[in-house]
N, C-alpha and C positions, 0 to 999 in steps of 0.2 A: 820759627813761627812766621816770619816775614816771607820767607821763601814759599811756604805752603799758601799763604794768603795771595802772593803774587802769581803763583801757579793757578789758582782758582780764578783770579781775575783775568788772566790771560786766556784760559780755556773757555771762559764765558764769553769774552770778546770775540775769540776766534770762532765760537759756535755762532754768535750773532751775526758775523759777517758772512759765513757759509750758508746761513739759512735765510738771508733777506731777500734772495731772488726767488720769485715764485713761478718762474717759467721753466723749471726743470721737469721733464716729461719721463715717466716710467714706460718704457717700451718693451715689448715682448722679446724673448731671446730669438735671435736669427743667426744661424751658423754662418751664413754667408760665404759658402764655398765658392760660389761664382765670382767673388772678388779676387780670389787667389789664383796662381798659375794653374791652368787646367792640366799641364802634363804632370805636375806633381800631385794635384788633387785626384786625378784618375788613377794614380798608381796606389791609392788607399781606398778605392771604390769597394763597396760592399760590406764594409766594417759599420758598426753602429756609429751614430753621428759624433757622439763623444770621443770614442776611440779613434775615428777618423780625423777628427780635427786635432787631437793630441798627436797623432802620428804624422799629420801634415805640418804641424808646427815644428816638430823635432826634425822633420825632413829639411824644412826652409832654414832652420838654424844651422844644420849640418852643412847646407849648400848656399850659406848666406852671400857669398861673393856673387852668386848668380841673381839672387833675389834683390839684392842692392846694387847690381850692376845697371848699366845704362850706356846709351849712346848720346854723346854731347849735342844738346840743341844747336840748331842752326838759325833760329830766328831771334837771337838776342837784340834787344832794342831799348832805347831810353825814351820813356814817356813823361811828358810834363802835364801835370794837372793839379788842381786844387786838393789837398788832402782832406779826407773825410773820416769821421770817427768810427762808423759802422758798430754802434753799440750792441752788446749782447744781452742786456738787461732792459727792463722796461721801468726803471725807477724815475720819478719825475725830473730829478736833477740831471740824470744822464740824458734824458730825451731833450731837455732843455739846451744843455751843451751842444747836442747834435744839431739842433735848430739854430743856434747861434753861429755854429761854423758854417752852415749852408747859407745863411743870411749874409755873413761876411763875404762868403766866396761870390755870391750873386751881385754884391755891391762893390766889389773889387778891393775890399780891405784885406783879403786873405792872399797871401803870396803863394804861388804855385810851387809844387815840389817835384823832384826828379825820382823817377821809379824805374828799376830794371823790370822788363817784362820779357817772358819767353814762354814757349809751350812745354810744359812738364814731359819728360820721357815716359813717365807713368801716366796712363790715360784711365779716366773714370767716365761714368755716364753724365757727369756734369761739366759741360764746356767752361763754365766761368771759374770752376775749381782748377781746371787744367791749364789756365793762364796764370803762371807763377808771377807773384808781385813781390818786389823787395824795394824799399825805399833807400835810395843811394844818398849816402853822406860821405862824399869826398874829403880827405884832409889835405892840408897843405903838407908837401913833402919836406921832411926834415933833412938838412944838408948831410951828405955822407952816409945816409942810412938807406937800407933797401926799402922798397915799397911794401908796406905792411897793410893787412886788412883783416877785418873781424866780420863774421856773420853772426847776427843776433837773432835769437829764437825766443819770443815771449812766451808766456804761459798759456795754457788752455783757456779758451774763451776771452782772450785779450782783444781789446779793441785797437784800432789802427794807429792809436797814439802811445800805446803801451812800450816802454823801453826806448822811445825816440831820444829822452834825455840822456840816457846811458851813451847812445851813439855820438851825441854831442860832446860828451866828456872824453870819449875815446879819441875823437877828431883833435882835441887839444894836445894828445900825445903824438899826433902825426899819424894816427891809425884810422884809415878809412873804414866805413861800415856799410854792410847791407843789412838793413833791418827786414828780415824775411817773414812774410805773412805765411803762417802754416797752412797746410790743406784745410779747406772748409772755413777759413777765417777771414774777416773783414771783406774786402772786395772779392775773395774767392768763394764766399758763403752763398749757397743756393738760396734762391728767393723764397723758398719754402720754409727757411729756417729763421727763428729769432736768435738762437744760440749756434755755437759752432759744434753741435752735437755729433756729427758724422765723424769727427776726428776721434772721438772716444764714445762708443755706444755699446748697446746689448747686442749689436751686430757685430760678431767677432771677426768675420772676414773682412768686413769694411774697415774696422780699427786697425787690423794689420796691414791693409792696403795703404791706409793713411799714413801709417809710420813708414812703410816703403817709399811712398811718394816724397815725404818730408826729407828723407835721408838722401834720396836721388836728387831732390831740388837743391839741397845744401850743396852736394857735390857738383852739380851743374854751375851753381853760382861761383864756384872755385874756378871752374873752366873759364868763365867769363872774366874774372879778376885777372887770371893769368894772361888772357888775351889783351888786358890793359896795362901789363907790364908788372903786375904785383908778383912778389916773390916769397913772402912769408904770410902765413894764414893762421887764424885762430877761429873759434867758435864758442859762443856763449849761450847757454839755454837756461830758461827758468821752468821748473816743474815739468809738464810734458815736454817742453822744449828742451829741458835737460836730457830726457830720455832720448829724443831725436838727436841731439848734439853727441852723445856719447856713441850711439850706434854709427853715426856718420864718421866720428873720429876713429872708432875701430876698424872702419872699411877704408879709410883715406888717410895715409901718412902725411899728406900735405897739411893737415891740421896739427900744428905744432904746439898751440896754445889753446887749452880748453878750460872753460869755467862753467861749473855746474852749480846753478843757483837752485838748490833743493834737489836731492838725489836719492835714488833708492835702486835696489838690486832686481827685484821682480815686478813686472808690470801688473800681474794678477794680484799680488799682495796689496798693491796701492789701490786698485779698483775695489777690492774686497773690504779694506779696512778703512779708506778715506772718507772723510765727512763730504767731500766735494763729489764723490761718485756713489752716494748711497742709493740714488735712483737707479743706478745701473746694477749695483748689487742686488736690489730688490727683484729685478728681472731674473738674474741668475739663480737666486734662491728659489723663485717660483718654478724654475726649471729643474731643480734639484742638484744644482752644481755646489761644490764647496770651494773653500779657499785653495786647497791643495790641488784640486783638479783644474781650477782656473789658472794657477801658477803654470801648469803644464800646457794648457790650452794657449797661453800668451807667451810661451817660451821663445818664440821667434822674434818677438819684439821687446824682450827683456834684455837691459844691460848685462845681467848676470851671464847670459848665454854667450857673450862675446868678451868677457874679462880677459882671457888669454890673448885674444887677437888685439884688444886695446892696449894691453900691457907690452906686446912685441915691438912697438915703436916708442922710443923714449921722447917724452913731451913735457911741457910744464902744465900741471893741472891743479885747479883750485876746486874744492869742494866746500860749499856753504850749506849747512843745515840749521834748522830752527829747533830750539829746545822744546817749544811747547806746540809743536806742529801736529795737527790732527788730520792732515791731508797726506802727508809722507811721514808717517809715524817714525819718531827718532830711532827706533831700533833697526829700521831698513836703512836709514842714512848711515847709522854706525856700521852696519853690514859692509856698505860701500867702502868705508875707510879700512875695515878689516881686510877686505880682499884686495884693496889697493896696497896695503902694507905687504900682504903675502905674496904678490905678484911683483913686488919691486917697483911700483909706480911712483914717479917723483911727483909728489902732491903737497898742497898746502891745504889745512883744514881751518875753517872758520866756523864759529857757532853764534847765531843770532839769539838773543834773549826774547823771542816772541814766537809766533806761529807762522803758519803758511801765508794766511790772507793778511795778517797783521804786518808782515814783511812790507807790504805796501803803504803802512800807515806811518806818521810821524810819531817818534823820531827813528823808527827801525829802518825805514827807507834809506835814510841817509847813511846809517851804519852799513846797511847792505852795499850802497853805492860806493862807500869808502873801501870795502873789502875788494869789491870788484875792480874798481879803478886803480888801486894801488897795485893789486896783483898783475893786472893786464899791462899796466905801464912797465913794471918791473920786467915781467916775462918777455915782452917784446924788445926791450933794452938788451937783454941777455942773448936774445936770438940775433940782434943786430951785431953785437960785439962778436959773437961765435963766427958769424959769417965773415 
């Protein structure tokens, strides 16, 4: 009886959090072929649009080393500036927080922070998006240990302060961090947007291009860290950031510690069933797409498409999922665990007694931080000993 009441309470709370923002926009379906490599796109020319995109996505997945390949940037630089919030909602309390930070910066009460900047190897029509931004949290070197670093990828529509506290926790373990702004997020967000909609939207090609850019940006950050003398690397991603982190790890064996904070197998399943993406599903339904067709359309940016590639390199992996998640439905997270087990992945599984959005609420955010912190500390210690 208690468990049923708890579930009802949690689902109600989760629903309230996912419906409080009023600036989600239902945009019409756009196939977005112009956002994808033209040589591949031209090879399926002449097919009906749905068949063409499905074939294109399958071709990208089959040749993913090329799609997620890149040339190392040559303009890495560190920039010092006052941190800004870059809110993605218009709630009064958030706007007040943003205004307070700006006032403190103007009055000299706010310290400047250090950011890694460089031009993304994947270019888009938005120059501000193509300037990669990663807040730099260097840690004090632990005696006798190799230099270790994490790349941290927050959730979709995260503001610029999200996950900064996790970076500070990892610093205490001697692990430096780059808190990476995803494509179209915070300082990279085009001025025309209130939210980071272009990272995941009803424009299919642009959504796939955003994933490509995020993965390449992660790998480019690893290049910079290597130039600074770092030897052992990890990546942690939450929600959409988890998807990006998985695909990056599948294509880059340098990532030996991986933490997926909410995980799923198929990108299309999450878009179709999740509360957070109901406005995107509405566009797809209006165009006659189904959950199954959307799964195939988004194959190229689905973790499931790269499960064998991910499992090919032994690494330390953490998977956290939420029992009452209405955005990454639990059955999809359990499918991740099932596939990890089938492919012999060395992983740790943790379950939160909450939902997707309530993970960021008290007390669940502390439980989540404990799971992440203890795992990452232990995994990097094991790497150091092994070296």
